[in-house]
C-alpha positions in Angstrom: -26.3 124.9 47.5 -25.7 122.6 50.5 -28.8 122.1 52.7 -26.7 120.9 55.6 -23.0 120.4 56.2 -22.0 117.5 58.6 -18.6 117.4 60.2 -17.1 114.4 62.1 -13.6 114.8 63.5 -12.2 111.4 64.5 -8.9 110.4 66.1 -7.2 107.7 64.1 -7.3 107.1 60.4 -8.7 103.5 60.6 -11.4 104.6 63.0 -12.2 107.5 60.6 -12.8 105.0 57.8 -15.1 102.9 60.0 -17.0 106.1 60.9 -17.2 107.2 57.3 -18.6 103.8 56.3 -21.3 104.1 59.0 -22.2 107.7 58.0 -22.8 106.6 54.4 -24.7 103.5 55.3 -27.0 105.2 57.8 -28.6 107.9 55.7 -28.7 109.6 52.3 -25.5 111.8 52.6 -22.7 112.6 50.2 -19.0 112.6 51.1 -17.4 115.9 50.3 -13.8 115.3 51.5 -11.6 114.0 54.3 -8.9 116.2 55.7 -6.1 115.1 58.0 -5.5 117.2 61.1 -2.3 117.4 63.1 -3.7 115.2 66.0 -3.3 111.8 64.2 -6.9 112.0 63.0 -9.2 113.2 60.2 -12.1 115.6 59.6 -14.9 114.0 57.6 -17.2 116.4 55.7 -20.5 115.3 54.4 -23.5 117.0 52.9 -27.2 116.2 52.4 -30.7 117.0 53.7 -30.7 118.2 57.3 -32.5 115.2 58.7 -30.2 112.8 56.9 -27.1 114.5 58.0 -28.2 114.5 61.6 -29.1 110.8 61.5 -25.8 110.0 59.8 -23.7 111.9 62.4 -25.6 110.3 65.3 -24.8 106.9 64.0 -21.2 107.8 63.3 -20.8 109.2 66.9 -22.3 106.0 68.4 -19.8 103.9 66.5 -16.9 106.1 67.5 -18.0 105.9 71.1 -18.3 102.1 70.9 -14.8 101.9 69.6 -13.7 104.2 72.5 -12.3 106.7 70.0 -12.5 110.4 70.6 -14.7 112.2 68.1 -16.5 115.5 67.7 -19.5 115.9 65.4 -21.4 119.0 64.2 -24.3 119.8 61.9 -24.3 123.2 60.2 -27.8 123.9 58.6 -27.7 126.0 55.4 -24.0 126.9 55.5 -23.4 130.3 54.0 -21.3 130.5 50.8 -19.0 133.1 52.4 -17.8 130.5 55.0 -17.0 127.8 52.3 -13.3 128.7 51.9 -12.7 127.9 55.5 -14.0 124.3 55.4 -13.7 123.4 51.7 -9.9 122.6 51.7 -7.9 122.8 48.5 -5.7 119.9 47.5 -2.6 119.6 49.7 0.4 117.3 49.6 2.6 116.7 52.7 6.1 115.8 51.5 7.1 114.4 54.9 4.3 111.9 54.8 4.6 111.5 51.0 0.9 111.7 50.5 -2.1 113.9 50.1 -3.7 115.2 53.3 -6.9 116.4 51.7 -8.8 113.5 50.1 -11.8 113.7 47.9 -13.8 110.6 46.7 -12.5 109.6 43.3 -14.8 109.1 40.3 -18.6 109.5 40.5 -19.9 111.3 43.6 -23.6 110.9 43.2 -25.1 109.3 46.3 -26.6 106.2 44.7 -23.3 105.2 43.1 -20.9 106.1 45.9 -23.0 104.4 48.5 -22.9 101.1 46.6 -21.1 98.5 48.6 -18.2 96.3 47.7 -18.7 92.5 47.8 -15.8 91.9 50.1 -14.5 93.1 53.5 -11.5 95.3 54.4 -9.5 95.1 57.5 -7.4 97.8 59.0 -4.5 97.6 61.5 -3.2 100.9 62.8 0.0 101.1 64.9 2.4 103.6 66.2 5.7 102.2 64.9 6.5 100.7 61.6 8.1 97.5 62.9 4.9 96.5 64.5 2.7 97.0 61.5 5.1 95.1 59.2 5.1 92.1 61.5 1.4 92.3 62.0 0.6 92.4 58.3 3.0 89.5 57.5 1.3 87.5 60.2 -2.2 88.5 58.9 -1.3 87.4 55.3 0.0 84.1 56.5 -3.1 83.4 58.7 -5.8 83.8 55.9 -6.3 84.4 52.2 -6.1 88.2 52.2 -4.2 90.8 50.2 -2.7 94.1 51.1 -4.8 96.9 49.6 -3.2 100.1 50.8 -1.2 101.8 53.5 -1.6 105.3 55.1 0.7 107.4 57.2 -0.6 110.1 59.6 2.7 111.3 61.0 4.0 110.8 64.5 4.8 107.2 63.6 1.2 106.3 63.0 0.6 104.0 60.1 -2.4 102.0 58.9 -2.3 99.0 56.5 -5.5 97.9 54.8 -6.2 94.3 53.7 -9.1 92.8 51.7 -10.7 89.5 51.4 -14.0 87.7 52.4 -15.4 88.6 55.8 -14.2 85.4 57.6 -10.7 85.6 56.2 -10.3 89.3 57.0 -11.6 88.7 60.6 -9.1 85.8 61.0 -6.2 87.8 59.6 -6.9 90.9 61.7 -7.1 88.8 64.9 -3.8 87.1 64.1 -2.1 90.3 63.1 -3.0 92.5 66.0 -1.8 89.9 68.4 1.8 90.4 67.1 2.0 94.1 67.8 2.8 93.9 71.5 6.4 94.5 72.3 7.1 95.9 68.8 5.0 99.1 68.9 1.6 100.4 70.0 -1.6 99.0 68.6 -3.9 102.0 67.9 -6.8 100.2 66.3 -7.8 97.0 64.4 -11.1 97.0 62.6 -13.0 95.0 59.9 -15.5 96.7 57.6 -17.8 94.3 55.8 -18.9 95.5 52.4 -17.3 99.0 52.5 -18.9 101.7 50.5 -17.3 102.8 47.2 -16.5 106.2 48.7 -14.5 104.6 51.5 -12.6 102.5 48.9 -11.9 105.5 46.7 -10.1 107.3 49.6 -7.6 104.5 50.1 -4.1 105.4 48.9 -2.8 103.4 46.0 
């Protein structure tokens, strides 16, 4: 039984991960799943007590607005079981993008364990155009002591690469990398998440 269902639809995968990190750090909520839409974005689905879900979504919306990213949030109190097949997506693999488009947090899903935070930072650079991202990440890795953690495709030429390291190194790497995008592609986003939650990390592609 879910007391309240929270929905946050965000344009951009990297921005979605920043919003998800904020949702989890803001209140006692649990991530259910993240589902890609066909608008180069993602739908984040959370559950928890009504007050916590509202607080969490308010914080997530504020972060999205600060990033100037389009987002839509909604709280559904006491969602009826009959509606669950509509929002609880089954596993789906997109062969064109070569990856899953419905993601659930791997491993333990209890709030206390999934909201634990990693002792490092992750940085995300999202571009439209593969040439731009490859140049940006090569530059980022040369600028600071970071490593590539994952990459994610959303279709339409959108691709995000995730790096990890300490906060100072990731900040330096992201600043250096995003400066190399102009002329090669379109910079969609560049973000740093200090101490990401385990649920965020569990959604990253391998």
